[in-house]
C-alpha positions in Angstrom: 108.7 131.2 83.9 107.7 127.8 82.5 104.9 127.8 80.0 102.8 125.1 78.6 104.7 125.1 75.2 107.9 124.2 77.0 106.1 121.3 78.8 104.6 120.1 75.4 108.1 120.0 74.0 109.5 118.2 77.1 106.8 115.5 76.9 107.5 115.0 73.3 111.2 114.5 74.1 110.7 111.8 76.8 112.6 108.6 76.3 109.7 106.4 75.3 111.8 103.2 75.3 112.9 103.8 78.9 109.3 104.5 79.8 108.1 101.3 78.2 110.7 99.3 80.2 109.9 101.0 83.6 108.3 98.9 86.3 105.4 101.2 86.5 104.5 100.9 82.8 101.5 98.7 82.7 101.5 97.6 79.1 104.6 95.4 79.0 105.5 94.4 75.5 103.8 97.3 73.8 105.7 100.1 72.0 105.0 103.8 72.9 104.6 105.5 69.5 103.9 109.0 70.8 103.7 110.9 74.0 101.4 114.0 74.1 100.7 116.5 76.9 97.1 116.5 78.3 97.5 118.8 81.3 100.5 120.4 83.1 100.6 121.8 86.6 103.4 124.0 87.9 104.3 122.7 91.4 107.2 125.0 92.1 108.7 127.8 90.0 112.1 127.5 91.7 112.9 124.0 90.4 111.1 124.4 88.2 109.0 121.3 89.0 106.1 120.4 86.8 103.5 117.6 87.0 102.6 116.5 83.5 99.6 114.3 82.6 100.5 112.6 79.3 98.6 110.5 76.9 100.7 107.7 75.4 99.7 106.3 72.1 100.7 102.6 72.0 101.3 100.3 69.0 98.0 98.5 69.6 96.0 101.8 69.3 95.3 102.2 73.0 96.0 105.6 74.7 96.5 105.3 78.4 97.2 108.3 80.6 100.4 108.5 82.8 101.7 111.2 85.0 105.3 112.3 84.7 107.2 114.7 87.0 109.5 117.1 85.1 112.3 119.1 86.7 115.0 121.6 85.9 115.5 124.2 83.2 115.4 121.4 80.5 112.3 119.8 82.1 113.8 116.4 82.2 111.9 113.5 83.8 112.4 113.8 87.5 114.1 111.1 89.6 113.6 110.5 93.3 115.8 113.0 95.1 115.3 115.7 92.5 112.7 117.4 94.6 109.8 117.2 92.2 107.7 114.7 94.2 108.6 116.6 97.4 107.1 119.7 95.7 103.8 117.7 95.3 103.9 116.9 99.0 104.4 120.6 99.8 101.3 121.4 97.7 99.3 118.8 99.8 100.6 120.3 103.0 99.6 123.8 101.8 96.2 122.6 100.6 96.7 124.2 97.2 94.5 124.1 94.2 96.8 124.4 91.2 95.1 125.4 87.8 96.4 123.6 84.7 98.6 125.6 82.5 96.3 127.0 79.8 96.9 125.9 76.2 97.2 128.3 73.4 93.9 128.5 71.5 95.5 126.9 68.4 97.5 124.2 70.3 96.7 120.7 69.0 94.9 118.6 71.6 95.4 114.9 72.4 91.9 114.2 71.0 93.4 114.7 67.5 95.7 111.7 66.8 97.0 113.3 63.6 98.2 116.5 65.3 101.9 117.1 65.9 102.7 117.8 69.5 104.5 120.9 70.3 103.7 122.7 67.1 105.1 126.2 67.0 103.3 129.3 66.0 104.4 131.3 63.0 106.7 134.1 63.9 104.8 137.2 64.8 101.5 135.5 65.3 99.8 136.2 68.6 99.3 133.4 71.2 96.1 133.6 73.2 95.7 131.4 76.2 92.8 129.0 76.0 90.4 128.3 78.9 91.6 126.4 82.0 89.6 123.1 82.2 91.4 121.2 84.9 93.0 121.7 88.3 95.2 119.7 90.6 93.5 119.7 94.0 95.9 119.0 96.9 94.8 118.5 100.5 96.6 117.6 103.8 95.5 114.5 105.7 95.1 113.9 109.5 98.6 112.5 110.0 100.4 115.4 108.4 100.7 117.6 111.5 102.1 114.7 113.5 104.8 114.1 110.9 105.6 117.7 109.9 104.7 120.8 112.0 104.4 123.0 108.9 104.5 123.0 105.1 108.0 124.6 105.2 109.2 121.5 107.1 108.0 119.3 104.2 109.8 121.6 101.7 113.2 121.0 103.4 112.7 117.2 103.9 115.3 114.9 102.3 113.8 112.9 99.5 114.8 109.3 98.5 113.4 106.5 96.5 111.6 103.8 98.4 113.7 101.2 96.5 110.9 98.7 96.2 109.4 96.7 93.3 106.2 98.7 92.7 103.9 99.6 89.9 103.9 103.2 91.1 106.6 105.7 92.1 107.1 106.0 95.9 109.5 108.4 97.6 110.3 108.7 101.3 110.5 112.2 102.8 112.7 112.7 105.9 112.1 109.0 106.8 108.7 110.1 108.1 106.3 110.3 105.2 105.8 108.1 102.1 104.4 109.8 98.9 103.0 107.4 96.3 102.3 108.7 92.8 99.9 106.5 90.8 101.6 106.6 87.4 98.9 104.9 85.3 95.9 107.2 85.8 92.4 105.9 85.6 89.4 108.2 86.3 87.8 107.8 89.7 88.7 107.4 93.4 91.7 105.1 93.9 90.8 102.4 96.5 94.3 102.8 98.0 93.4 106.2 99.2 89.7 105.4 99.8 90.3 102.3 102.0 93.4 103.6 103.8 91.4 106.7 104.8 88.3 104.7 105.8 90.3 102.2 107.9 92.5 104.7 109.7 89.9 107.4 110.2 86.4 106.0 110.2 87.1 102.5 111.5 90.1 103.5 113.7 91.9 100.4 112.5 95.5 100.8 113.8 97.2 98.4 111.4 97.3 100.8 108.4 99.5 103.9 108.1 97.5 107.1 108.4 96.9 109.4 105.4 99.0 112.5 105.4 97.7 114.0 102.2 96.4 113.4 98.7 96.2 115.0 95.3 93.4 114.7 92.7 93.1 115.8 89.1 89.7 117.4 88.6 89.0 117.8 84.9 86.0 118.8 82.8 86.9 116.0 80.4 87.6 113.1 82.7 86.1 114.0 86.1 88.1 113.3 89.3 91.2 111.1 89.2 93.4 110.2 92.2 96.9 111.3 91.4 98.9 110.6 94.6 98.6 109.8 98.3 101.0 110.6 101.2 100.9 108.6 104.4 103.0 107.7 107.4 106.2 105.9 106.6 106.9 102.8 108.7 110.7 103.4 108.8 111.5 100.2 110.7 108.9 98.0 109.0 110.1 94.8 107.4 108.4 93.2 104.3 106.7 90.2 105.8 107.4 88.1 102.7 111.2 88.8 102.7 111.4 88.5 106.5 109.6 85.1 106.5 111.5 83.8 103.5 114.8 84.6 105.1 113.9 83.1 108.4 112.7 79.9 106.8 115.9 79.7 104.7 118.1 80.1 107.8 116.1 77.5 109.7 116.4 75.1 106.8 120.2 75.5 106.8 120.5 75.4 110.6 121.7 72.3 112.4 119.1 70.5 114.5 115.4 70.8 114.0 113.2 73.9 114.4 109.7 73.5 115.9 106.9 73.9 113.5 104.8 75.7 116.1 107.5 78.2 116.6 108.2 78.6 112.9 104.5 79.1 112.0 103.8 81.9 114.5 103.9 84.4 111.6 100.9 82.6 110.0 98.9 82.8 113.2 99.7 86.4 113.6 98.7 87.2 110.0 95.5 85.2 110.5 94.5 87.4 113.5 95.5 90.5 111.6 93.3 89.5 108.6 90.3 88.9 110.8 90.7 92.4 112.2 91.0 93.9 108.7 87.9 92.1 107.5 85.9 93.0 110.6 86.7 96.7 110.1 85.8 96.5 106.4 82.6 94.5 107.0 81.3 97.1 109.5 80.9 99.7 106.8 80.4 102.5 109.4 77.4 103.8 107.5 79.6 104.9 104.5 77.6 104.1 101.4 80.4 102.8 99.3 81.7 100.6 102.1 78.5 98.8 103.0 78.5 95.0 102.8 75.9 93.3 100.7 74.9 90.1 99.1 76.6 89.3 95.8 74.4 89.5 92.7 73.9 86.4 90.6 75.7 88.3 87.8 78.7 88.7 90.0 78.7 85.0 90.9 78.6 84.1 87.2 81.4 86.4 86.6 83.6 84.7 89.2 83.1 81.4 87.4 83.8 82.9 84.0 86.8 84.7 85.3 88.3 81.6 86.8 88.0 79.7 83.5 89.5 82.6 81.6 92.4 82.5 84.0 92.8 78.8 83.2 92.8 79.5 79.5 95.2 82.4 79.9 97.6 80.4 82.1 97.7 77.6 79.5 98.4 80.2 76.7 101.0 82.1 78.6 103.1 79.2 79.9 105.3 76.5 78.4 107.5 73.7 79.6 107.1 72.4 83.1 104.5 75.1 84.1 102.2 74.4 81.2 102.6 70.6 81.8 101.5 71.0 85.4 98.4 72.9 84.4 97.5 70.5 81.6 98.0 67.5 84.0 95.8 69.0 86.6 93.2 70.6 84.2 90.5 68.0 84.9 90.8 68.5 88.7 90.9 72.2 88.2 87.7 72.2 86.2 86.0 70.0 88.8 87.0 72.3 91.7 85.8 75.3 89.8 82.3 73.9 89.4 81.4 75.0 92.9 81.2 78.6 91.4 78.4 77.4 89.2 76.2 76.0 91.9 76.6 77.9 95.2 73.8 77.0 97.6 73.8 80.5 99.0 74.7 83.9 97.7 77.8 85.0 99.5 78.2 88.3 101.2 80.7 90.7 99.6 82.6 93.5 101.3 85.2 96.0 100.3 88.4 93.9 100.7 92.1 94.4 100.1 92.1 93.0 96.6 95.7 92.1 96.2 96.5 90.6 99.6 99.8 88.8 100.2 102.7 88.8 102.6 104.5 91.5 100.6 101.6 93.9 101.5 102.3 93.3 105.3 104.9 95.2 107.2 106.4 93.8 110.5 107.2 96.7 112.8 108.3 96.7 116.4 104.9 98.0 117.5 102.9 95.6 115.4 101.8 94.9 111.8 100.8 97.3 109.1 98.9 96.5 106.0 99.6 98.6 102.9 98.8 98.9 99.2 95.0 98.7 98.9 95.0 99.4 95.2 93.8 96.0 94.2 94.9 94.3 91.1 96.8 97.0 89.1 95.7 95.6 85.7 92.0 95.8 86.6 89.8 98.8 86.0 89.1 101.3 88.7 85.5 100.1 88.8 86.5 96.5 89.2 89.0 97.4 92.0 86.3 99.2 94.0 83.7 96.5 93.6 82.9 94.5 96.8 84.2 90.9 96.8 84.1 87.9 99.1 86.4 88.1 102.1 87.5 84.6 101.1 89.3 86.1 98.1 91.7 87.8 100.5 92.0 84.6 102.6 92.8 82.5 99.5 95.4 85.0 98.3 97.2 85.0 101.7 97.1 81.2 101.8 98.8 81.1 98.4 101.4 83.6 99.7 102.2 81.4 102.7 102.7 78.5 100.3 104.9 80.6 98.0 107.1 82.1 100.7 108.0 78.5 101.8 108.9 77.5 98.2 111.0 80.7 97.9 112.8 79.9 101.1 113.5 76.4 99.8 115.1 77.8 96.7 117.2 80.2 98.7 118.5 77.6 101.1 119.4 75.2 98.2 121.2 78.0 96.4 123.3 78.9 99.5 124.0 75.2 100.1 125.1 74.7 96.5 122.6 71.9 96.1 119.8 70.0 97.9 119.8 69.8 101.7 120.6 66.4 103.1 119.3 67.1 106.6 117.2 70.3 106.5 116.6 71.9 109.9 112.9 72.5 109.1 110.2 70.2 107.7 109.2 72.6 104.8 106.2 70.6 103.6 105.1 70.3 107.2 105.5 74.1 107.6 103.3 74.7 104.6 100.5 72.5 106.0 100.8 73.8 109.6 101.1 77.5 108.5 97.8 77.0 106.6 96.1 75.5 109.6 97.3 78.1 112.0 96.3 81.0 109.7 92.8 79.6 109.4 92.5 78.8 113.1 93.6 82.3 114.1 91.3 83.9 111.4 88.3 82.0 112.8 89.1 82.9 116.3 89.6 86.6 115.4 86.3 86.7 113.6 84.6 85.3 116.7 86.2 87.8 118.9 85.2 90.6 116.6 81.6 89.2 116.5 81.8 89.0 112.7 80.5 86.0 110.7 82.2 85.1 107.4 81.4 81.7 105.9 84.6 79.8 105.4 83.1 77.4 102.9 86.1 75.0 102.2 85.0 74.3 98.6 84.6 78.0 97.7 87.9 78.7 99.4 89.6 76.0 97.3 88.1 77.4 94.1 89.3 80.9 94.9 92.8 79.5 95.7 93.0 77.7 92.4 91.8 80.8 90.6 94.4 82.9 92.3 97.2 80.4 91.5 96.1 80.4 87.8 96.3 84.2 87.8 99.8 83.9 89.3 100.9 81.8 86.4 99.9 84.6 84.0 101.6 87.2 86.1 104.9 85.2 86.3 104.9 84.3 82.7 104.4 87.9 81.6 106.5 89.8 84.1 108.7 87.5 86.1 109.4 84.1 84.4 111.9 83.1 87.2 109.0 83.1 89.6 107.1 80.4 87.6 108.3 77.7 90.0 106.1 79.1 92.8 102.7 78.7 91.2 103.8 75.4 89.5 104.8 73.8 92.8 101.9 75.5 94.6 99.3 74.2 92.2 100.6 70.7 92.5 100.7 71.0 96.3 97.0 72.0 96.3 96.0 68.8 94.6 98.5 66.6 96.5 97.0 67.9 99.8 93.5 67.2 98.6 94.4 63.5 97.9 96.4 62.9 101.1 
């Protein structure tokens, strides 16, 4: 039988260097000085499989919480395929409430930074369990019965890694269900679960995978925290960014010339899809936290301040060509952002996707699916759940259409071992026409849905520039090889404005 003392020791033995380098670790560049157990939940005695909530003390003094699945007699960190995440899905299917393993009354707590984790009692001294102050509440979702007839079917499902670049851990069960574990835990309801459930259940929006289950940490100390969500797995869904980039690269390399109207169909389709998404979100369906409203003046001021902070951060984070492009365009950037200081009307804000790009869209044989409604992973849970202008999503997708074309150009040149003499596709023309078709389809879709969203061109431009500046910071911090995309994209925004 696994006890809490064993989990305390296992958490203390975790490879902190490997954790700091993991894709899901959100404080890149920081050193994990100590890992301490906060709560532990026994998912399955047979593994055994344990879900541990750990507090990580970083070298800057911050103490974020992360969840770690542990497995086996040695309670090593679980990897997809070990069955630990499947055990969490079984708990959802069974609707279990799992009490936290009680600490010994003299066990050091994570509130005491000087305490040594895993301290052993003196030989012969009695160990008394302390009070249980937390539980893992697991519940099935509406899609579960369609995916698995019973909990035992979940328990025998094959488990594999999603094999995608994500800030969470996602495993696929029996090629039917996706379980996503939110590794960096922030108190509150995760908008990924909230919006996916609202859209698929309340709004009956078909372009999101349905919820199959969820797990929440309920603690006297921190309240309720979303731990994981299970949903339909779109087995034959293609990442729209990769699919589009590969198609464009192939057309660039092809003999002859590909029609821009044919090549930009994806932009029109995504414009229609986005209009449907925003219509569903703008309806609200009487759900208090989903109701659209006018932005406050404080929120509008924060948009302006945030954009200027992104400009400063982009200049600080970049060097070389990227920094040169930002400096050269800084006067124009500053001028474009002034619209945020003098909006003639207060825009309406709705619950929106929050991190909307082609990589969040799946292309399936029966239509599109939109996934990953978490919002910006680096933002607080409160910020991610705050209503925002629908134009933020529009601006983000327009930037993604620009970036996918630039990625395709790089791929084609790499495969050609140099610049293309006679490309089979007018790539600058594709960028312009894709933008036009997305906006045309979006406007048409809103009219058909009888939803009015003000597509103010100046505000949209300001949001696009703000998004591109944030992209510089992301690329410089996490993916320097991607810096070419915002560099070329920002220049393109200003070249198009002049032409």
